Biopython code that builds the backbone (N, CA, C, O; Angstrom):
import numpy as np
from Bio.PDB.StructureBuilder import StructureBuilder

atoms = [
    (1, "MET", "N", (71.374, 111.769, 107.411)),
    (1, "MET", "CA", (72.351, 112.241, 106.459)),
    (1, "MET", "C", (72.342, 111.310, 105.252)),
    (1, "MET", "O", (72.163, 110.100, 105.394)),
    (2, "SER", "N", (72.534, 111.873, 104.075)),
    (2, "SER", "CA", (72.640, 111.122, 102.840)),
    (2, "SER", "C", (73.889, 111.556, 102.087)),
    (2, "SER", "O", (74.365, 112.681, 102.240)),
    (3, "VAL", "N", (74.407, 110.652, 101.276)),
    (3, "VAL", "CA", (75.533, 110.952, 100.412)),
    (3, "VAL", "C", (75.092, 110.651, 98.988)),
    (3, "VAL", "O", (74.564, 109.576, 98.704)),
    (4, "HIS", "N", (75.315, 111.614, 98.094)),
    (4, "HIS", "CA", (74.948, 111.444, 96.690)),
    (4, "HIS", "C", (76.201, 111.177, 95.857)),
    (4, "HIS", "O", (77.191, 111.904, 95.944)),
    (5, "LEU", "N", (76.135, 110.136, 95.061)),
    (5, "LEU", "CA", (77.202, 109.799, 94.111)),
    (5, "LEU", "C", (76.521, 109.531, 92.780)),
    (5, "LEU", "O", (75.799, 108.545, 92.637)),
    (6, "GLY", "N", (76.747, 110.402, 91.809)),
    (6, "GLY", "CA", (76.082, 110.239, 90.519)),
    (6, "GLY", "C", (74.580, 110.197, 90.728)),
    (6, "GLY", "O", (74.031, 111.041, 91.437)),
    (7, "PRO", "N", (73.903, 109.223, 90.118)),
    (7, "PRO", "CA", (72.444, 109.158, 90.240)),
    (7, "PRO", "C", (71.965, 108.478, 91.521)),
    (7, "PRO", "O", (70.761, 108.315, 91.715)),
    (8, "TYR", "N", (72.875, 108.085, 92.385)),
    (8, "TYR", "CA", (72.523, 107.303, 93.565)),
    (8, "TYR", "C", (72.524, 108.148, 94.834)),
    (8, "TYR", "O", (73.363, 109.030, 95.013)),
    (9, "THR", "N", (71.563, 107.857, 95.708)),
    (9, "THR", "CA", (71.498, 108.477, 97.025)),
    (9, "THR", "C", (71.661, 107.371, 98.055)),
    (9, "THR", "O", (70.827, 106.470, 98.159)),
    (10, "PHE", "N", (72.740, 107.452, 98.811)),
    (10, "PHE", "CA", (73.037, 106.470, 99.847)),
    (10, "PHE", "C", (72.596, 107.063, 101.176)),
    (10, "PHE", "O", (73.084, 108.114, 101.593)),
    (11, "ASP", "N", (71.663, 106.375, 101.839)),
    (11, "ASP", "CA", (71.096, 106.942, 103.063)),
    (11, "ASP", "C", (71.514, 106.201, 104.331)),
    (11, "ASP", "O", (71.062, 106.544, 105.423)),
    (12, "HIS", "N", (72.357, 105.208, 104.199)),
    (12, "HIS", "CA", (72.895, 104.531, 105.378)),
    (12, "HIS", "C", (74.415, 104.611, 105.280)),
    (12, "HIS", "O", (75.017, 104.089, 104.341)),
    (13, "ILE", "N", (75.024, 105.269, 106.260)),
    (13, "ILE", "CA", (76.465, 105.546, 106.221)),
    (13, "ILE", "C", (77.127, 104.967, 107.454)),
    (13, "ILE", "O", (76.634, 105.111, 108.572)),
    (14, "SER", "N", (78.266, 104.303, 107.227)),
    (14, "SER", "CA", (79.063, 103.778, 108.334)),
    (14, "SER", "C", (80.529, 103.994, 107.975)),
    (14, "SER", "O", (80.960, 103.678, 106.866)),
    (15, "TYR", "N", (81.296, 104.538, 108.931)),
    (15, "TYR", "CA", (82.699, 104.850, 108.667)),
    (15, "TYR", "C", (83.595, 104.109, 109.641)),
    (15, "TYR", "O", (83.391, 104.181, 110.853)),
    (16, "ASP", "N", (84.593, 103.390, 109.118)),
    (16, "ASP", "CA", (85.611, 102.715, 109.910)),
    (16, "ASP", "C", (86.848, 103.604, 109.893)),
    (16, "ASP", "O", (87.620, 103.573, 108.935)),
    (17, "ALA", "N", (87.042, 104.393, 110.944)),
    (17, "ALA", "CA", (88.147, 105.350, 110.997)),
    (17, "ALA", "C", (89.500, 104.652, 111.019)),
    (17, "ALA", "O", (90.456, 105.159, 110.432)),
    (18, "ASP", "N", (89.606, 103.506, 111.678)),
    (18, "ASP", "CA", (90.885, 102.795, 111.731)),
    (18, "ASP", "C", (91.337, 102.351, 110.346)),
    (18, "ASP", "O", (92.517, 102.463, 110.011)),
    (19, "GLY", "N", (90.414, 101.852, 109.547)),
    (19, "GLY", "CA", (90.750, 101.387, 108.205)),
    (19, "GLY", "C", (90.547, 102.439, 107.130)),
    (19, "GLY", "O", (90.905, 102.221, 105.973)),
    (20, "ASP", "N", (89.969, 103.593, 107.507)),
    (20, "ASP", "CA", (89.621, 104.663, 106.571)),
    (20, "ASP", "C", (88.769, 104.124, 105.420)),
    (20, "ASP", "O", (89.065, 104.323, 104.242)),
    (21, "VAL", "N", (87.690, 103.429, 105.821)),
    (21, "VAL", "CA", (86.771, 102.843, 104.853)),
    (21, "VAL", "C", (85.374, 103.370, 105.155)),
    (21, "VAL", "O", (84.894, 103.297, 106.286)),
    (22, "LEU", "N", (84.735, 103.903, 104.120)),
    (22, "LEU", "CA", (83.384, 104.440, 104.243)),
    (22, "LEU", "C", (82.427, 103.495, 103.532)),
    (22, "LEU", "O", (82.583, 103.210, 102.344)),
    (23, "TYR", "N", (81.433, 103.014, 104.273)),
    (23, "TYR", "CA", (80.427, 102.100, 103.731)),
    (23, "TYR", "C", (79.142, 102.886, 103.499)),
    (23, "TYR", "O", (78.608, 103.501, 104.423)),
    (24, "LEU", "N", (78.652, 102.865, 102.275)),
    (24, "LEU", "CA", (77.416, 103.559, 101.927)),
    (24, "LEU", "C", (76.420, 102.535, 101.398)),
    (24, "LEU", "O", (76.773, 101.677, 100.590)),
    (25, "SER", "N", (75.170, 102.628, 101.859)),
    (25, "SER", "CA", (74.134, 101.710, 101.397)),
    (25, "SER", "C", (72.886, 102.480, 101.019)),
    (25, "SER", "O", (72.593, 103.540, 101.572)),
    (26, "ILE", "N", (72.168, 101.929, 100.076)),
    (26, "ILE", "CA", (70.843, 102.440, 99.726)),
    (26, "ILE", "C", (69.869, 101.618, 100.553)),
    (26, "ILE", "O", (69.694, 100.425, 100.305)),
    (27, "GLY", "N", (69.240, 102.245, 101.527)),
    (27, "GLY", "CA", (68.420, 101.508, 102.477)),
    (27, "GLY", "C", (69.312, 100.805, 103.476)),
    (27, "GLY", "O", (70.516, 101.055, 103.539)),
    (28, "GLN", "N", (68.713, 99.925, 104.256)),
    (28, "GLN", "CA", (69.482, 99.176, 105.255)),
    (28, "GLN", "C", (70.506, 98.291, 104.556)),
    (28, "GLN", "O", (70.201, 97.701, 103.519)),
    (29, "PRO", "N", (71.715, 98.188, 105.103)),
    (29, "PRO", "CA", (72.716, 97.308, 104.501)),
    (29, "PRO", "C", (72.179, 95.882, 104.400)),
    (29, "PRO", "O", (71.535, 95.372, 105.317)),
    (30, "ARG", "N", (72.460, 95.262, 103.271)),
    (30, "ARG", "CA", (72.021, 93.889, 103.056)),
    (30, "ARG", "C", (73.070, 93.161, 102.221)),
    (30, "ARG", "O", (73.945, 93.777, 101.613)),
    (31, "ALA", "N", (72.962, 91.875, 102.208)),
    (31, "ALA", "CA", (73.917, 91.067, 101.453)),
    (31, "ALA", "C", (73.801, 91.390, 99.969)),
    (31, "ALA", "O", (72.704, 91.568, 99.440)),
    (32, "ALA", "N", (74.930, 91.462, 99.322)),
    (32, "ALA", "CA", (74.958, 91.727, 97.886)),
    (32, "ALA", "C", (75.024, 90.415, 97.123)),
    (32, "ALA", "O", (75.635, 89.448, 97.579)),
    (33, "ALA", "N", (74.392, 90.391, 95.963)),
    (33, "ALA", "CA", (74.461, 89.216, 95.098)),
    (33, "ALA", "C", (75.739, 89.234, 94.274)),
    (33, "ALA", "O", (76.216, 88.188, 93.831)),
    (34, "ASP", "N", (76.295, 90.431, 94.068)),
    (34, "ASP", "CA", (77.499, 90.583, 93.260)),
    (34, "ASP", "C", (78.193, 91.873, 93.677)),
    (34, "ASP", "O", (77.574, 92.759, 94.266)),
    (35, "ALA", "N", (79.461, 91.970, 93.372)),
    (35, "ALA", "CA", (80.231, 93.180, 93.659)),
    (35, "ALA", "C", (81.271, 93.339, 92.569)),
    (35, "ALA", "O", (81.717, 92.366, 91.961)),
    (36, "GLU", "N", (81.647, 94.585, 92.336)),
    (36, "GLU", "CA", (82.620, 94.872, 91.299)),
    (36, "GLU", "C", (83.511, 96.019, 91.750)),
    (36, "GLU", "O", (83.032, 97.004, 92.312)),
    (37, "GLU", "N", (84.802, 95.885, 91.503)),
    (37, "GLU", "CA", (85.754, 96.927, 91.874)),
    (37, "GLU", "C", (85.762, 98.026, 90.813)),
    (37, "GLU", "O", (85.704, 97.751, 89.614)),
    (38, "THR", "N", (85.836, 99.267, 91.273)),
    (38, "THR", "CA", (85.928, 100.402, 90.356)),
    (38, "THR", "C", (87.388, 100.619, 89.976)),
    (38, "THR", "O", (88.280, 100.075, 90.627)),
    (39, "PRO", "N", (87.646, 101.405, 88.934)),
    (39, "PRO", "CA", (89.031, 101.712, 88.582)),
    (39, "PRO", "C", (89.796, 102.400, 89.713)),
    (39, "PRO", "O", (91.022, 102.310, 89.772)),
    (40, "GLU", "N", (89.083, 103.086, 90.609)),
    (40, "GLU", "CA", (89.722, 103.787, 91.730)),
    (40, "GLU", "C", (89.993, 102.865, 92.921)),
    (40, "GLU", "O", (90.615, 103.291, 93.894)),
    (41, "GLY", "N", (89.539, 101.615, 92.861)),
    (41, "GLY", "CA", (89.768, 100.679, 93.951)),
    (41, "GLY", "C", (88.642, 100.568, 94.956)),
    (41, "GLY", "O", (88.811, 99.916, 95.986)),
    (42, "HIS", "N", (87.508, 101.176, 94.697)),
    (42, "HIS", "CA", (86.337, 101.059, 95.561)),
    (42, "HIS", "C", (85.549, 99.820, 95.130)),
    (42, "HIS", "O", (85.873, 99.201, 94.116)),
    (43, "VAL", "N", (84.523, 99.460, 95.888)),
    (43, "VAL", "CA", (83.729, 98.279, 95.552)),
    (43, "VAL", "C", (82.260, 98.668, 95.507)),
    (43, "VAL", "O", (81.710, 99.184, 96.480)),
    (44, "VAL", "N", (81.631, 98.413, 94.363)),
    (44, "VAL", "CA", (80.199, 98.655, 94.189)),
    (44, "VAL", "C", (79.485, 97.325, 94.390)),
    (44, "VAL", "O", (79.876, 96.310, 93.813)),
    (45, "ARG", "N", (78.436, 97.330, 95.210)),
    (45, "ARG", "CA", (77.673, 96.127, 95.505)),
    (45, "ARG", "C", (76.317, 96.184, 94.798)),
    (45, "ARG", "O", (75.666, 97.228, 94.752)),
    (46, "TYR", "N", (75.909, 95.031, 94.248)),
    (46, "TYR", "CA", (74.669, 94.924, 93.483)),
    (46, "TYR", "C", (73.754, 93.863, 94.086)),
    (46, "TYR", "O", (74.219, 92.899, 94.694)),
    (47, "ASP", "N", (72.438, 94.056, 93.908)),
    (47, "ASP", "CA", (71.492, 93.024, 94.321)),
    (47, "ASP", "C", (71.316, 92.032, 93.167)),
    (47, "ASP", "O", (72.001, 92.141, 92.150)),
    (48, "ASP", "N", (70.415, 91.078, 93.317)),
    (48, "ASP", "CA", (70.241, 90.056, 92.292)),
    (48, "ASP", "C", (69.565, 90.578, 91.026)),
    (48, "ASP", "O", (69.448, 89.845, 90.044)),
    (49, "SER", "N", (69.122, 91.827, 91.036)),
    (49, "SER", "CA", (68.559, 92.466, 89.838)),
    (49, "SER", "C", (69.556, 93.423, 89.202)),
    (49, "SER", "O", (69.184, 94.220, 88.340)),
    (50, "ASP", "N", (70.817, 93.354, 89.614)),
    (50, "ASP", "CA", (71.893, 94.228, 89.133)),
    (50, "ASP", "C", (71.676, 95.703, 89.467)),
    (50, "ASP", "O", (72.172, 96.583, 88.763)),
    (51, "GLN", "N", (70.936, 95.967, 90.539)),
    (51, "GLN", "CA", (70.750, 97.332, 91.014)),
    (51, "GLN", "C", (71.789, 97.619, 92.094)),
    (51, "GLN", "O", (72.081, 96.756, 92.921)),
    (52, "VAL", "N", (72.341, 98.813, 92.087)),
    (52, "VAL", "CA", (73.317, 99.194, 93.109)),
    (52, "VAL", "C", (72.632, 99.240, 94.470)),
    (52, "VAL", "O", (71.601, 99.890, 94.639)),
    (53, "VAL", "N", (73.221, 98.538, 95.441)),
    (53, "VAL", "CA", (72.691, 98.573, 96.811)),
    (53, "VAL", "C", (73.676, 99.204, 97.778)),
    (53, "VAL", "O", (73.309, 99.560, 98.898)),
    (54, "GLY", "N", (74.940, 99.345, 97.348)),
    (54, "GLY", "CA", (75.912, 99.951, 98.237)),
    (54, "GLY", "C", (77.257, 100.107, 97.566)),
    (54, "GLY", "O", (77.503, 99.606, 96.469)),
    (55, "ILE", "N", (78.121, 100.822, 98.270)),
    (55, "ILE", "CA", (79.482, 101.020, 97.789)),
    (55, "ILE", "C", (80.405, 101.116, 98.992)),
    (55, "ILE", "O", (80.038, 101.665, 100.031)),
    (56, "THR", "N", (81.593, 100.583, 98.841)),
    (56, "THR", "CA", (82.627, 100.655, 99.861)),
    (56, "THR", "C", (83.725, 101.560, 99.323)),
    (56, "THR", "O", (84.358, 101.246, 98.315)),
    (57, "LEU", "N", (83.949, 102.677, 99.992)),
    (57, "LEU", "CA", (84.949, 103.657, 99.562)),
    (57, "LEU", "C", (86.210, 103.480, 100.406)),
    (57, "LEU", "O", (86.207, 103.729, 101.611)),
    (58, "VAL", "N", (87.274, 103.052, 99.759)),
    (58, "VAL", "CA", (88.542, 102.761, 100.418)),
    (58, "VAL", "C", (89.391, 104.034, 100.465)),
    (58, "VAL", "O", (89.478, 104.763, 99.477)),
    (59, "ASN", "N", (90.012, 104.296, 101.609)),
    (59, "ASN", "CA", (90.832, 105.506, 101.822)),
    (59, "ASN", "C", (90.021, 106.785, 101.627)),
    (59, "ASN", "O", (90.525, 107.764, 101.077)),
    (60, "ALA", "N", (88.793, 106.778, 102.066)),
    (60, "ALA", "CA", (87.877, 107.892, 101.833)),
    (60, "ALA", "C", (88.396, 109.217, 102.400)),
    (60, "ALA", "O", (88.454, 110.212, 101.677)),
    (61, "LYS", "N", (88.769, 109.245, 103.669)),
    (61, "LYS", "CA", (89.230, 110.499, 104.284)),
    (61, "LYS", "C", (90.548, 110.955, 103.662)),
    (61, "LYS", "O", (90.738, 112.141, 103.392)),
    (62, "TRP", "N", (91.448, 110.013, 103.439)),
    (62, "TRP", "CA", (92.740, 110.346, 102.836)),
    (62, "TRP", "C", (92.546, 110.968, 101.456)),
    (62, "TRP", "O", (93.186, 111.968, 101.133)),
    (63, "LEU", "N", (91.673, 110.384, 100.645)),
    (63, "LEU", "CA", (91.406, 110.932, 99.313)),
    (63, "LEU", "C", (90.770, 112.323, 99.396)),
    (63, "LEU", "O", (91.131, 113.223, 98.638)),
    (64, "LEU", "N", (89.828, 112.488, 100.315)),
    (64, "LEU", "CA", (89.192, 113.802, 100.483)),
    (64, "LEU", "C", (90.196, 114.847, 100.938)),
    (64, "LEU", "O", (90.199, 115.969, 100.432)),
    (65, "ASP", "N", (91.051, 114.485, 101.891)),
    (65, "ASP", "CA", (92.058, 115.433, 102.381)),
    (65, "ASP", "C", (93.053, 115.791, 101.280)),
    (65, "ASP", "O", (93.470, 116.944, 101.169)),
    (66, "ARG", "N", (93.430, 114.812, 100.474)),
    (66, "ARG", "CA", (94.429, 115.029, 99.424)),
    (66, "ARG", "C", (93.853, 115.767, 98.211)),
    (66, "ARG", "O", (94.489, 116.674, 97.675)),
    (67, "ASN", "N", (92.658, 115.378, 97.783)),
    (67, "ASN", "CA", (92.096, 115.899, 96.531)),
    (67, "ASN", "C", (90.927, 116.861, 96.717)),
    (67, "ASN", "O", (90.492, 117.500, 95.758)),
    (68, "GLU", "N", (90.422, 116.966, 97.924)),
    (68, "GLU", "CA", (89.242, 117.762, 98.237)),
    (68, "GLU", "C", (87.984, 117.239, 97.557)),
    (68, "GLU", "O", (86.949, 117.906, 97.562)),
    (69, "THR", "N", (88.067, 116.059, 96.980)),
    (69, "THR", "CA", (86.913, 115.406, 96.375)),
    (69, "THR", "C", (87.196, 113.915, 96.312)),
    (69, "THR", "O", (88.311, 113.475, 96.590)),
    (70, "LEU", "N", (86.205, 113.156, 95.955)),
    (70, "LEU", "CA", (86.371, 111.724, 95.801)),
    (70, "LEU", "C", (85.578, 111.312, 94.576)),
    (70, "LEU", "O", (84.380, 111.578, 94.480)),
    (71, "SER", "N", (86.246, 110.669, 93.649)),
    (71, "SER", "CA", (85.621, 110.283, 92.389)),
    (71, "SER", "C", (85.395, 108.779, 92.352)),
    (71, "SER", "O", (86.231, 107.997, 92.804)),
    (72, "VAL", "N", (84.251, 108.393, 91.806)),
    (72, "VAL", "CA", (83.935, 106.982, 91.649)),
    (72, "VAL", "C", (83.431, 106.758, 90.232)),
    (72, "VAL", "O", (82.494, 107.417, 89.779)),
    (73, "THR", "N", (84.061, 105.824, 89.545)),
    (73, "THR", "CA", (83.606, 105.422, 88.219)),
    (73, "THR", "C", (82.803, 104.141, 88.392)),
    (73, "THR", "O", (83.372, 103.085, 88.669)),
    (74, "PHE", "N", (81.500, 104.226, 88.232)),
    (74, "PHE", "CA", (80.665, 103.049, 88.381)),
    (74, "PHE", "C", (80.853, 102.156, 87.164)),
    (74, "PHE", "O", (80.665, 102.602, 86.032)),
    (75, "PRO", "N", (81.222, 100.896, 87.386)),
    (75, "PRO", "CA", (81.419, 99.990, 86.257)),
    (75, "PRO", "C", (80.108, 99.785, 85.507)),
    (75, "PRO", "O", (79.042, 99.698, 86.116)),
    (76, "PRO", "N", (80.196, 99.708, 84.198)),
    (76, "PRO", "CA", (78.964, 99.413, 83.455)),
    (76, "PRO", "C", (78.542, 97.972, 83.722)),
    (76, "PRO", "O", (79.370, 97.065, 83.795)),
    (77, "ARG", "N", (77.275, 97.793, 83.859)),
    (77, "ARG", "CA", (76.719, 96.463, 84.064)),
    (77, "ARG", "C", (76.003, 96.049, 82.784)),
    (77, "ARG", "O", (75.379, 96.881, 82.123)),
    (78, "PRO", "N", (76.087, 94.789, 82.437)),
    (78, "PRO", "CA", (75.366, 94.365, 81.243)),
    (78, "PRO", "C", (73.866, 94.492, 81.454)),
    (78, "PRO", "O", (73.351, 94.225, 82.540)),
    (79, "ALA", "N", (73.188, 94.895, 80.422)),
    (79, "ALA", "CA", (71.734, 94.982, 80.478)),
    (79, "ALA", "C", (71.174, 93.626, 80.090)),
    (79, "ALA", "O", (71.450, 93.123, 79.001)),
    (80, "LEU", "N", (70.402, 93.043, 80.964)),
    (80, "LEU", "CA", (69.822, 91.733, 80.710)),
    (80, "LEU", "C", (68.364, 91.883, 80.304)),
    (80, "LEU", "O", (67.581, 92.567, 80.962)),
    (81, "ALA", "N", (68.026, 91.231, 79.214)),
    (81, "ALA", "CA", (66.648, 91.268, 78.734)),
    (81, "ALA", "C", (65.841, 90.180, 79.421)),
    (81, "ALA", "O", (66.383, 89.154, 79.833)),
    (82, "ASP", "N", (64.555, 90.412, 79.539)),
    (82, "ASP", "CA", (63.648, 89.416, 80.074)),
    (82, "ASP", "C", (63.440, 88.358, 78.990)),
    (82, "ASP", "O", (62.930, 88.687, 77.919)),
    (83, "PRO", "N", (63.816, 87.104, 79.230)),
    (83, "PRO", "CA", (63.691, 86.071, 78.194)),
    (83, "PRO", "C", (62.263, 85.908, 77.680)),
    (83, "PRO", "O", (62.062, 85.690, 76.485)),
    (84, "ALA", "N", (61.271, 86.010, 78.561)),
    (84, "ALA", "CA", (59.875, 85.868, 78.129)),
    (84, "ALA", "C", (59.508, 86.975, 77.149)),
    (84, "ALA", "O", (58.819, 86.725, 76.159)),
    (85, "GLU", "N", (59.958, 88.187, 77.416)),
    (85, "GLU", "CA", (59.680, 89.303, 76.502)),
    (85, "GLU", "C", (60.357, 89.092, 75.161)),
    (85, "GLU", "O", (59.771, 89.379, 74.117)),
    (86, "LEU", "N", (61.588, 88.591, 75.176)),
    (86, "LEU", "CA", (62.296, 88.342, 73.921)),
    (86, "LEU", "C", (61.623, 87.244, 73.107)),
    (86, "LEU", "O", (61.485, 87.351, 71.888)),
    (87, "HIS", "N", (61.207, 86.186, 73.800)),
    (87, "HIS", "CA", (60.507, 85.111, 73.070)),
    (87, "HIS", "C", (59.241, 85.642, 72.421)),
    (87, "HIS", "O", (58.927, 85.294, 71.283)),
    (88, "ALA", "N", (58.517, 86.482, 73.142)),
    (88, "ALA", "CA", (57.302, 87.063, 72.573)),
    (88, "ALA", "C", (57.622, 87.959, 71.393)),
    (88, "ALA", "O", (56.868, 88.002, 70.421)),
    (89, "ALA", "N", (58.739, 88.677, 71.471)),
    (89, "ALA", "CA", (59.118, 89.608, 70.399)),
    (89, "ALA", "C", (59.513, 88.892, 69.127)),
    (89, "ALA", "O", (59.293, 89.405, 68.030)),
    (90, "VAL", "N", (60.094, 87.714, 69.259)),
    (90, "VAL", "CA", (60.561, 87.008, 68.065)),
    (90, "VAL", "C", (59.576, 85.930, 67.602)),
    (90, "VAL", "O", (59.850, 85.211, 66.641)),
    (91, "ALA", "N", (58.450, 85.819, 68.273)),
    (91, "ALA", "CA", (57.453, 84.790, 67.907)),
    (91, "ALA", "C", (56.663, 85.207, 66.688)),
    (91, "ALA", "O", (55.786, 84.470, 66.238)),
]
sb = StructureBuilder()
sb.init_structure("model")
sb.init_model(0)
sb.init_chain("A")
sb.init_seg("    ")
for serial, (resi, resn, name, xyz) in enumerate(atoms, 1):
    if name == "N":
        sb.init_residue(resn, " ", resi, " ")
    sb.init_atom(name, np.array(xyz, "f"), 0.0, 1.0, " ", f" {name:<3s}", serial, name[0])
structure = sb.get_structure()
């Protein structure tokens, strides 16, 4: 089973029914280098290249039952340039 959110396909799913928390990962779950909370209170996890590796959806079932959908606003991440490429560009 996979879950699609925006441009992302999460293929590893784990649900904690007691806490009503849905954990979604791209590939096998792994440690995140960074995480950021969405405006809705979910947590997006990033690897060391600022790529999304997972998301934690808080109150997932409750939100689905109440709204019949679940919305996630992915926080914008700064775009980092490769310093070597920039040095070459300005040389």
